[in-house]
C-alpha positions as CSV (number, residue, x, y, z in Angstrom):
1,M,-8.6,-7.4,-80.6
2,S,-8.9,-5.4,-83.7
3,P,-11.3,-5.2,-85.8
4,A,-9.7,-6.9,-88.4
5,I,-9.5,-10.1,-86.6
6,A,-12.4,-10.2,-84.1
7,A,-15.5,-10.8,-85.2
8,K,-17.5,-8.4,-83.5
9,E,-20.5,-10.2,-81.9
10,G,-22.9,-7.2,-82.3
11,G,-21.7,-5.9,-85.3
12,R,-20.0,-8.3,-88.3
13,Q,-20.5,-11.7,-87.1
14,R,-22.8,-13.2,-89.0
15,R,-26.0,-15.1,-88.0
16,A,-26.6,-18.6,-87.8
17,G,-28.8,-19.2,-91.0
18,S,-29.0,-15.7,-92.1
19,H,-30.7,-15.8,-95.4
20,H,-33.9,-16.7,-93.1
21,H,-33.0,-13.6,-91.3
22,Y,-35.7,-11.0,-92.7
23,L,-39.3,-10.8,-91.6
24,D,-42.1,-11.9,-93.8
25,V,-44.5,-10.2,-92.8
26,R,-47.7,-11.2,-94.2
27,S,-51.7,-10.0,-94.0
28,E,-52.8,-13.3,-95.3
29,A,-52.0,-15.4,-91.9
30,P,-53.0,-19.4,-91.4
31,P,-56.4,-19.9,-88.6
32,G,-55.0,-19.2,-84.7
33,L,-53.8,-16.8,-82.8
34,V,-49.9,-16.9,-81.5
35,L,-49.8,-16.1,-77.7
36,C,-46.4,-15.8,-76.0
37,G,-46.4,-14.7,-72.0
38,D,-49.5,-13.0,-71.8
39,G,-50.7,-13.2,-75.3
40,L,-51.7,-10.9,-78.3
41,P,-54.2,-9.3,-78.0
42,G,-57.0,-10.2,-80.4
43,G,-55.8,-10.8,-84.3
44,E,-54.0,-13.7,-86.3
45,A,-51.5,-15.4,-86.3
46,E,-48.7,-14.6,-89.0
47,A,-45.8,-16.7,-90.2
48,L,-43.4,-14.0,-89.8
49,L,-40.3,-15.6,-91.0
50,P,-39.9,-18.8,-93.3
51,L,-38.1,-21.6,-91.8
52,P,-35.6,-23.5,-93.9
53,P,-37.5,-25.7,-96.9
54,P,-37.8,-29.2,-96.6
55,S,-35.5,-31.4,-97.9
56,P,-36.5,-31.9,-101.4
57,P,-37.2,-35.7,-102.8
58,P,-34.6,-37.9,-104.3
59,E,-36.1,-37.3,-107.7
60,A,-35.1,-33.5,-106.8
61,S,-31.8,-34.0,-106.6
62,S,-30.9,-34.6,-110.4
63,R,-33.1,-31.5,-110.7
64,G,-31.0,-29.5,-108.3
65,A,-27.8,-30.6,-110.1
66,R,-29.4,-29.2,-113.2
67,G,-31.3,-26.4,-111.6
68,C,-27.7,-25.4,-110.1
69,R,-26.0,-24.3,-113.4
70,A,-29.2,-22.8,-114.7
71,E,-29.5,-20.7,-111.9
72,L,-26.0,-19.8,-112.7
73,G,-26.6,-16.7,-113.3
74,S,-28.5,-15.6,-110.3
75,I,-26.0,-16.7,-107.6
76,L,-23.1,-14.7,-108.9
77,L,-25.8,-11.8,-108.7
78,L,-26.4,-12.7,-105.2
79,L,-22.6,-13.6,-104.6
80,V,-21.4,-9.7,-106.2
81,L,-24.7,-8.1,-103.7
82,Y,-23.3,-9.6,-100.7
83,V,-19.8,-9.0,-101.5
84,L,-20.6,-5.1,-102.1
85,Q,-23.2,-5.7,-98.9
86,G,-19.5,-6.2,-97.1
87,I,-17.5,-3.3,-98.6
88,P,-19.1,-0.7,-95.9
89,L,-18.6,-3.1,-93.0
90,G,-15.1,-3.6,-93.7
91,L,-14.2,-0.2,-94.1
92,A,-16.0,0.4,-91.3
93,G,-13.1,-2.0,-89.4
94,S,-10.5,0.0,-90.6
95,V,-11.6,2.9,-89.4
96,P,-10.6,2.8,-86.3
97,L,-6.8,1.7,-86.9
98,I,-6.7,4.6,-89.0
99,L,-7.8,6.9,-86.3
100,Q,-5.8,5.2,-83.9
101,S,-2.7,6.1,-85.9
102,K,-3.7,9.6,-85.9
103,S,-3.5,9.4,-81.6
104,A,-7.4,9.9,-81.8
105,S,-8.5,9.4,-77.9
106,Y,-10.6,6.2,-76.5
107,T,-13.0,8.5,-76.3
108,D,-13.4,9.2,-79.8
109,Q,-13.1,5.7,-80.5
110,A,-16.2,5.1,-78.2
111,F,-18.2,6.9,-79.8
112,F,-17.3,5.6,-83.7
113,S,-17.7,2.2,-81.8
114,F,-21.6,3.5,-82.5
115,V,-21.2,2.5,-86.2
116,F,-21.4,-0.8,-85.6
117,W,-24.9,-1.0,-84.4
118,P,-27.1,-0.8,-86.9
119,F,-26.7,-4.3,-87.7
120,S,-27.4,-5.4,-84.9
121,L,-30.7,-3.2,-84.5
122,K,-32.1,-4.2,-87.8
123,L,-34.9,-6.1,-86.5
124,L,-36.4,-2.6,-85.5
125,W,-37.0,-1.7,-89.3
126,A,-37.0,-5.2,-90.9
127,P,-40.7,-5.4,-91.1
128,L,-41.6,-2.1,-92.4
129,V,-39.3,-3.2,-95.4
130,D,-40.1,-6.4,-96.0
131,A,-43.9,-5.6,-96.1
132,V,-43.7,-1.7,-97.7
133,Y,-42.6,-1.8,-101.8
134,L,-44.0,-1.0,-104.8
135,R,-44.9,-4.2,-106.5
136,S,-45.0,-2.9,-109.9
137,F,-41.7,-2.5,-109.3
138,G,-40.9,-5.2,-107.4
139,R,-40.8,-6.6,-103.7
140,R,-37.2,-6.8,-103.2
141,K,-35.9,-4.2,-106.0
142,S,-38.4,-0.8,-104.7
143,W,-36.0,-1.2,-101.2
144,L,-32.5,-2.6,-102.7
145,V,-32.1,0.0,-106.1
146,P,-32.4,3.0,-103.9
147,T,-30.2,2.0,-100.9
148,Q,-27.5,1.1,-103.2
149,Y,-27.8,3.9,-105.2
150,I,-27.6,6.2,-101.8
151,L,-25.1,4.1,-100.9
152,G,-22.7,4.9,-104.3
153,L,-23.8,8.2,-104.6
154,F,-23.1,8.5,-100.7
155,M,-19.7,7.2,-101.5
156,I,-18.4,9.5,-104.1
157,Y,-19.5,12.3,-102.3
158,M,-17.9,11.0,-99.2
159,S,-14.0,10.9,-101.2
160,T,-13.7,14.4,-101.8
161,Q,-14.5,15.0,-97.8
162,V,-13.0,12.5,-95.8
163,D,-9.3,13.6,-96.0
164,L,-10.9,16.9,-94.9
165,L,-13.5,14.3,-91.6
166,L,-9.8,12.7,-91.2
167,G,-7.7,15.8,-90.5
168,D,-5.3,15.2,-93.4
169,G,-4.0,18.5,-95.5
170,E,-4.5,21.6,-92.8
171,G,-2.8,19.6,-89.5
172,R,-5.9,19.3,-87.8
173,G,-7.6,16.1,-86.3
174,P,-9.5,14.1,-87.7
175,N,-13.7,14.7,-87.0
176,V,-15.1,11.9,-84.8
177,V,-18.5,13.2,-85.2
178,A,-18.9,13.4,-88.6
179,L,-17.0,10.1,-89.7
180,T,-18.8,8.6,-87.2
181,G,-22.0,9.7,-88.5
182,T,-20.9,9.0,-92.1
183,F,-19.8,5.8,-92.0
184,F,-23.0,5.0,-89.4
185,F,-25.0,5.9,-92.5
186,F,-22.6,3.5,-94.5
187,E,-23.8,0.4,-92.0
188,F,-27.6,1.3,-91.7
189,L,-27.6,1.3,-95.8
190,A,-25.5,-1.7,-95.5
191,A,-27.9,-2.8,-92.7
192,T,-31.1,-2.1,-95.1
193,Q,-29.9,-3.7,-98.2
194,D,-29.0,-6.9,-96.3
195,I,-32.9,-7.4,-95.3
196,A,-33.5,-6.4,-99.2
197,V,-31.3,-9.5,-100.7
198,D,-31.8,-11.9,-97.7
199,G,-35.5,-11.6,-98.7
200,W,-34.8,-11.4,-102.3
201,A,-32.4,-14.4,-101.9
202,L,-35.9,-16.8,-101.1
203,T,-37.8,-16.3,-104.3
204,M,-34.9,-15.4,-106.7
205,L,-33.8,-19.4,-106.3
206,S,-35.8,-22.3,-106.9
207,R,-36.5,-24.8,-103.9
208,E,-34.0,-27.2,-104.5
209,N,-31.2,-24.4,-104.6
210,V,-32.1,-22.2,-101.9
211,G,-29.5,-23.5,-100.1
212,Y,-26.9,-21.3,-101.9
213,A,-28.2,-18.1,-100.7
214,S,-26.1,-19.0,-97.0
215,T,-23.5,-19.9,-99.2
216,C,-23.4,-16.5,-101.4
217,N,-23.9,-14.4,-98.2
218,S,-21.0,-16.1,-96.4
219,V,-18.5,-16.2,-98.5
220,G,-19.9,-13.1,-100.3
221,Q,-19.6,-10.6,-97.6
222,T,-16.5,-12.8,-96.1
223,A,-14.8,-11.2,-99.5
224,G,-16.4,-8.1,-99.3
225,Y,-14.9,-7.3,-95.7
226,F,-11.9,-8.6,-97.0
227,L,-11.8,-5.7,-99.6
228,G,-12.8,-3.0,-97.3
229,N,-10.7,-4.2,-94.6
230,V,-7.1,-5.6,-94.8
231,L,-6.6,-5.0,-99.0
232,F,-7.4,-1.2,-98.1
233,L,-5.1,-1.1,-95.1
234,A,-2.5,-3.1,-97.0
235,L,-2.4,-0.5,-100.7
236,E,-3.4,2.5,-98.1
237,S,0.1,1.8,-96.2
238,A,2.8,3.8,-97.9
239,S,5.9,1.3,-95.6
240,F,3.6,-1.8,-97.1
241,C,3.6,-0.3,-100.5
242,N,7.4,0.7,-100.9
243,K,8.2,-2.8,-99.1
244,Y,6.3,-5.3,-100.7
245,L,4.6,-3.4,-104.3
246,R,7.5,-1.0,-105.7
247,F,10.7,-0.2,-106.4
248,Q,10.9,3.1,-105.7
249,P,9.7,4.9,-102.4
250,Q,6.7,6.7,-102.5
251,P,5.5,8.8,-99.4
252,Q,1.5,7.5,-99.5
253,G,0.4,4.0,-100.3
254,I,-1.2,3.2,-103.7
255,V,-4.6,4.2,-103.1
256,T,-6.1,6.5,-100.2
257,L,-10.0,6.4,-99.0
258,S,-11.1,8.9,-101.0
259,D,-9.5,6.9,-103.7
260,F,-11.4,3.7,-102.8
261,L,-14.4,5.5,-102.0
262,F,-15.0,6.5,-105.2
263,F,-13.8,3.4,-107.0
264,W,-17.0,1.5,-105.3
265,G,-19.1,4.4,-105.4
266,T,-18.9,3.7,-109.3
267,V,-19.3,0.0,-108.7
268,F,-22.1,0.6,-106.6
269,L,-23.6,3.0,-108.9
270,I,-23.2,0.8,-112.4
271,T,-24.4,-2.5,-110.3
272,T,-27.3,-1.2,-109.0
273,T,-28.1,0.3,-112.8
274,L,-27.7,-2.9,-114.2
275,V,-29.9,-4.6,-111.4
276,A,-32.8,-2.0,-111.9
277,L,-33.1,-3.0,-115.7
278,L,-31.8,-6.5,-116.7
279,K,-32.7,-8.6,-113.6
280,K,-36.7,-9.2,-113.2
281,E,-37.8,-10.7,-109.6
282,N,-39.7,-14.1,-110.1
283,K,-43.6,-13.9,-109.2
284,E,-44.5,-14.4,-105.3
285,L,-47.9,-14.7,-103.7
286,T,-48.7,-11.2,-102.4
287,P,-50.2,-10.3,-99.6
288,T,-54.1,-8.7,-100.5
289,K,-55.3,-7.2,-97.0
290,E,-53.5,-3.6,-95.6
291,E,-49.7,-4.8,-95.2
292,T,-50.1,-2.5,-91.9
293,K,-51.6,-4.5,-90.4
294,G,-48.4,-6.8,-90.9
295,I,-46.3,-4.7,-90.0
296,T,-48.2,-3.7,-86.4
297,D,-48.9,-7.3,-85.6
298,T,-45.0,-8.1,-85.5
299,Y,-43.9,-5.3,-83.6
300,R,-47.0,-6.4,-80.7
301,L,-45.8,-10.4,-81.2
302,L,-41.3,-9.2,-80.8
303,F,-43.0,-7.6,-77.9
304,S,-45.1,-10.6,-76.4
305,I,-42.2,-12.9,-77.0
306,I,-39.4,-10.7,-75.1
307,K,-42.2,-10.6,-72.1
308,M,-41.9,-14.3,-71.7
309,P,-40.3,-14.7,-68.2
310,A,-37.9,-17.4,-69.7
311,V,-36.8,-15.0,-72.5
312,L,-36.7,-12.1,-70.3
313,T,-34.1,-14.1,-68.0
314,F,-32.3,-15.1,-71.7
315,C,-32.0,-11.3,-72.3
316,L,-31.4,-10.0,-68.9
317,L,-28.0,-12.6,-68.2
318,I,-27.1,-12.6,-72.0
319,L,-27.0,-8.8,-72.2
320,T,-24.2,-8.5,-69.1
321,A,-22.4,-11.8,-69.6
322,K,-20.0,-10.8,-71.8
323,V,-18.6,-7.9,-70.2
324,G,-15.8,-10.1,-68.8
325,F,-14.6,-9.6,-72.3
326,S,-14.8,-5.8,-73.6
327,A,-11.5,-4.7,-72.8
328,A,-9.7,-7.9,-74.6
329,D,-11.9,-7.0,-77.6
330,A,-12.7,-4.1,-78.1
331,V,-9.2,-1.8,-76.9
332,T,-6.2,-4.8,-77.5
333,G,-6.0,-4.2,-81.6
334,L,-6.4,-0.6,-80.0
335,K,-3.2,-0.4,-78.2
336,L,-0.9,-2.3,-80.2
337,V,-1.2,0.1,-82.9
338,E,-0.9,2.6,-80.0
339,E,2.6,0.6,-79.5
340,G,4.4,0.9,-82.9
341,V,3.1,-2.2,-84.7
342,P,1.5,-1.7,-88.2
343,K,-2.5,-1.6,-88.4
344,E,-1.8,-3.3,-92.3
345,H,0.1,-6.1,-89.9
346,L,-2.7,-6.5,-87.9
347,A,-4.7,-6.7,-90.3
348,L,-2.8,-8.9,-92.2
349,L,-3.4,-11.3,-89.7
350,A,-7.0,-12.1,-90.4
351,V,-6.2,-13.8,-93.7
352,P,-4.9,-17.3,-91.8
353,M,-7.5,-16.8,-89.4
354,V,-10.1,-17.4,-91.9
355,P,-9.4,-21.9,-92.2
356,L,-10.2,-21.6,-88.4
357,Q,-13.0,-19.9,-88.8
358,I,-14.2,-22.1,-91.0
359,I,-13.2,-25.4,-89.4
360,L,-14.1,-24.3,-85.4
361,P,-17.7,-24.1,-86.6
362,L,-18.1,-27.4,-87.5
363,I,-16.0,-29.4,-84.8
364,I,-17.8,-26.9,-82.2
365,S,-21.2,-28.1,-83.1
366,K,-20.6,-31.8,-82.4
367,Y,-20.4,-30.9,-79.0
368,T,-23.3,-28.5,-79.1
369,A,-26.0,-30.5,-81.0
370,G,-27.1,-32.2,-77.7
371,P,-29.9,-30.7,-75.3
372,Q,-27.3,-28.5,-72.7
373,P,-25.6,-26.4,-75.7
374,L,-25.2,-23.6,-72.7
375,N,-22.3,-26.1,-71.4
376,T,-20.1,-25.6,-73.8
377,F,-20.6,-21.3,-73.3
378,Y,-20.5,-22.0,-69.5
379,K,-17.4,-24.3,-69.7
380,A,-14.8,-21.7,-72.6
381,M,-15.7,-18.5,-70.5
382,P,-13.1,-18.9,-67.7
383,F,-10.6,-19.9,-71.0
384,R,-11.6,-16.7,-72.7
385,L,-11.6,-14.2,-69.9
386,L,-7.6,-15.7,-69.4
387,L,-6.7,-14.5,-72.6
388,G,-8.1,-11.2,-71.5
389,L,-4.7,-11.5,-69.2
390,E,-2.7,-12.4,-72.2
391,F,-3.8,-10.0,-73.4
392,A,-3.0,-6.8,-71.8
393,F,0.9,-8.9,-71.1
394,L,0.6,-9.1,-74.6
395,V,0.4,-5.5,-75.1
396,W,2.7,-4.6,-71.9
397,W,5.4,-7.4,-73.8
398,T,5.4,-5.2,-77.4
399,P,7.4,-2.0,-76.9
400,K,10.4,-4.2,-75.3
401,V,10.8,-6.4,-78.4
402,K,10.3,-3.7,-80.8
403,H,13.3,-2.4,-82.7
404,E,14.0,-0.1,-85.2
405,G,13.5,-2.2,-88.3
406,G,10.2,-2.9,-86.7
407,F,9.1,-6.5,-84.7
408,P,10.5,-9.8,-85.0
409,V,8.8,-12.5,-86.7
410,Y,8.5,-14.3,-83.6
411,Y,6.6,-11.2,-82.2
412,Y,4.2,-11.4,-84.5
413,V,3.8,-16.3,-83.9
414,V,2.7,-14.9,-80.6
415,V,0.6,-12.7,-81.6
416,L,-1.3,-14.8,-83.7
417,L,-1.1,-17.7,-81.8
418,S,-3.5,-15.6,-79.6
419,Y,-5.7,-14.2,-82.3
420,A,-6.1,-18.1,-82.7
421,L,-6.6,-18.8,-78.9
422,H,-9.4,-16.4,-78.7
423,Q,-11.3,-17.4,-81.9
424,I,-11.5,-21.2,-80.6
425,T,-13.1,-20.1,-77.0
426,L,-15.9,-16.8,-78.9
427,Y,-16.9,-19.4,-81.8
428,S,-17.2,-22.5,-78.7
429,M,-19.6,-19.7,-77.5
430,Y,-20.6,-18.2,-80.5
431,V,-21.8,-21.7,-81.5
432,A,-23.1,-22.3,-78.2
433,I,-25.7,-19.5,-78.2
434,M,-26.9,-20.1,-81.4
435,A,-27.4,-23.9,-80.9
436,F,-29.8,-22.5,-78.0
437,N,-31.6,-19.8,-79.5
438,A,-32.1,-22.8,-82.3
439,K,-33.1,-24.9,-79.2
440,V,-35.5,-23.2,-77.3
441,S,-37.3,-20.8,-80.8
442,D,-41.1,-22.1,-81.3
443,P,-41.3,-23.9,-84.6
444,L,-44.5,-21.6,-85.3
445,I,-42.9,-18.7,-85.6
446,G,-39.3,-20.0,-85.3
447,G,-37.6,-17.5,-87.6
448,T,-39.0,-13.9,-85.5
449,Y,-38.5,-15.5,-82.1
450,M,-34.5,-16.5,-82.9
451,T,-33.8,-13.0,-84.8
452,L,-34.9,-11.8,-81.3
453,L,-32.7,-14.0,-79.5
454,N,-29.4,-13.3,-81.8
455,T,-30.7,-9.7,-81.9
456,V,-30.1,-9.3,-78.0
457,S,-26.8,-11.1,-78.2
458,N,-25.2,-9.1,-80.4
459,L,-26.2,-6.2,-78.7
460,G,-24.9,-8.1,-75.0
461,G,-21.1,-7.5,-77.3
462,N,-22.4,-4.0,-78.5
463,W,-22.9,-2.1,-75.3
464,P,-19.2,-3.4,-73.7
465,S,-17.0,-2.8,-76.3
466,T,-18.7,0.7,-76.0
467,V,-18.3,1.1,-72.4
468,A,-14.7,0.1,-72.6
469,L,-13.5,2.3,-75.2
470,W,-15.1,5.6,-73.7
471,L,-13.3,4.3,-69.6
472,V,-10.3,4.1,-71.1
473,D,-9.1,7.4,-71.2
474,P,-11.0,8.9,-67.8
475,L,-9.5,5.5,-66.0
476,T,-5.7,6.7,-67.0
477,V,-3.6,8.4,-65.2
478,K,-0.7,10.7,-66.7
479,E,1.9,13.8,-65.1
480,C,3.3,16.5,-66.7
481,A,6.6,16.1,-66.6
482,G,9.4,18.8,-66.8
483,A,6.9,21.6,-66.0
484,Q,6.0,22.2,-62.6
485,E,2.3,23.0,-61.3
486,Q,0.7,21.4,-64.5
487,T,-1.0,18.7,-64.5
488,C,-2.5,16.7,-67.5
489,G,-5.6,15.7,-66.5
490,T,-7.8,17.1,-69.1
491,T,-7.3,18.2,-72.4
492,V,-7.0,21.8,-71.8
493,A,-4.2,21.0,-68.7
494,A,-2.6,19.0,-70.9
495,E,-1.8,22.1,-73.8
496,L,-1.0,24.3,-71.0
497,C,1.9,21.5,-70.3
498,T,2.8,21.4,-72.9
499,K,3.6,25.1,-73.9
500,A,4.8,25.0,-70.6
501,G,7.3,23.7,-72.0
502,G,6.9,19.9,-70.5
503,S,5.6,17.0,-71.5
504,C,2.7,14.1,-70.9
505,V,4.1,10.8,-69.2
506,T,1.6,7.7,-68.8
507,T,2.2,6.8,-65.2
508,L,-0.7,4.5,-65.5
509,D,-2.2,2.9,-67.7
510,G,-6.2,2.7,-68.1
511,Y,-6.3,-0.1,-70.5
512,Y,-4.4,-2.6,-67.8
513,V,-6.7,-1.5,-65.7
514,E,-10.0,-1.7,-67.6
515,S,-8.3,-5.5,-68.0
516,V,-8.1,-6.5,-64.5
517,I,-11.5,-4.9,-63.7
518,C,-13.4,-6.3,-66.8
519,V,-11.9,-10.1,-65.8
520,I,-13.0,-9.7,-62.1
521,L,-16.6,-8.9,-63.4
522,G,-17.0,-11.7,-66.0
523,F,-15.4,-14.0,-63.3
524,G,-18.2,-12.5,-61.0
525,W,-20.7,-12.9,-63.6
526,W,-19.6,-17.0,-64.3
527,F,-19.5,-17.8,-60.6
528,L,-22.5,-15.9,-60.0
529,L,-24.9,-16.1,-63.0
530,G,-23.8,-18.5,-64.9
531,P,-25.0,-21.6,-63.1
532,K,-28.5,-19.7,-63.7
533,F,-27.5,-19.1,-67.0
534,K,-26.9,-23.3,-67.6
535,K,-30.7,-24.0,-65.8
536,L,-31.9,-22.0,-68.7
537,Q,-31.6,-25.1,-70.2
538,D,-33.6,-26.9,-68.3
539,E,-37.1,-25.1,-68.2
540,G,-39.4,-27.0,-70.3
541,Q,-40.4,-26.5,-73.6
542,S,-43.5,-24.5,-72.4
543,S,-42.0,-21.9,-71.0
544,W,-40.0,-21.0,-74.4
545,K,-43.3,-21.9,-76.6
546,C,-46.0,-19.4,-77.3
547,K,-49.5,-20.4,-77.1
548,R,-51.8,-21.3,-79.9
549,T,-55.4,-21.0,-79.3
550,N,-58.1,-21.6,-82.7
């Protein structure tokens, strides 16, 4: 599945109600004690994450309509900040396709996939971002401004180095370790910026208009990802630009990754300077006790939630539930590029997917709104597993329909329909999990609770994808054709084969082996553990709730 098409469940994919997903660590706590499982050893309860604001009274509707126009500047600012956040996410999603076009190994792709982990792990440092700040500068700007300055400066610096890291100009291959470190840092900064912007949105807008924050989040980050991924890959492709945008063919695209990094680095610096100088934070209630107490209690609370038997069972099951999809989701798109499908064409297939991704949650939510949302997850799972085999067939079929001019139109229609079916099953499972997490989360600490469950769900998609990429090369069997007594089992052996006048020929592609294994493991989970997963819906509310004592 192409990174441009597949909303990575452990990476880019947005969380439901994401504008509430920061940890609002408050030292001023309401009286009482929150006990989860064995309980917290002393201390006071804390409202660690604000719940959605109550619906405004009828008379507030007219005030909200006027307030929306009055706060148009703030809404546009949030939109711009979320667009900027999506740029590094989109660029990170485009690099695997670039690496694949440069014949990078799947072991390298597996190593680079760690780039997509920070957004799933940001819960680890979110309490720190929320609690530590310069009061005189502003609670959110204390993190937003330096984070975006670092992002902008680092982008500009990397614009001078990225061609070398990609192996251009001197005949060397890509420096995957350096690229991974670079884009991991980009993603870490973007995740930190996300925490700050999510928090600022709740105080930047009035209570009547705070709902626009989630719209800015969804629209802005999607637009940013589109610019950093789909638009970049199209403009970077010489064949696409020569075919659709130029009168005279040129050997390279209109922009390069270096140009793109420099441009957006400059945009980051200009935007951040304007925000730092011109935008003031609204006054909000600030804690009066030690902030570090709130941070400590937050981590203790998270740990106590995980220790609850029902939560621990959920975590163990959801961490293994997506193993069966890992080959299809992580490897298929790269295999299509390897078989000759232009990476910019795969990226452009994301465009017709957008309306489907908007409509699907609205339709699926009708089936997950009841008391048993995991039934939808369970019913969609076998169809998604079977699509893994269909993707393997699609990869096998690809070179057979290729001709000198590329691929016929009907081939792209088949790919598009395959991706559409995949999106239906993916969103059926995703919305079901979000609905279940919302259903069982204790309202007393609902935001923190749900963020924790969503984080574990995201990690359940991240680690199988990394492992799936890493296993492709070891499972692939190659022989040295044209040179006797030579093998192709290792990189060194393959070089010796080439020097001896032979060439390495793939006799068994590890992707097909992996696809079959993943589907078998997936159906094994579905038969053996799926019923146990569904039974979590039958657990009483007391199994999920933290105890509160006075």
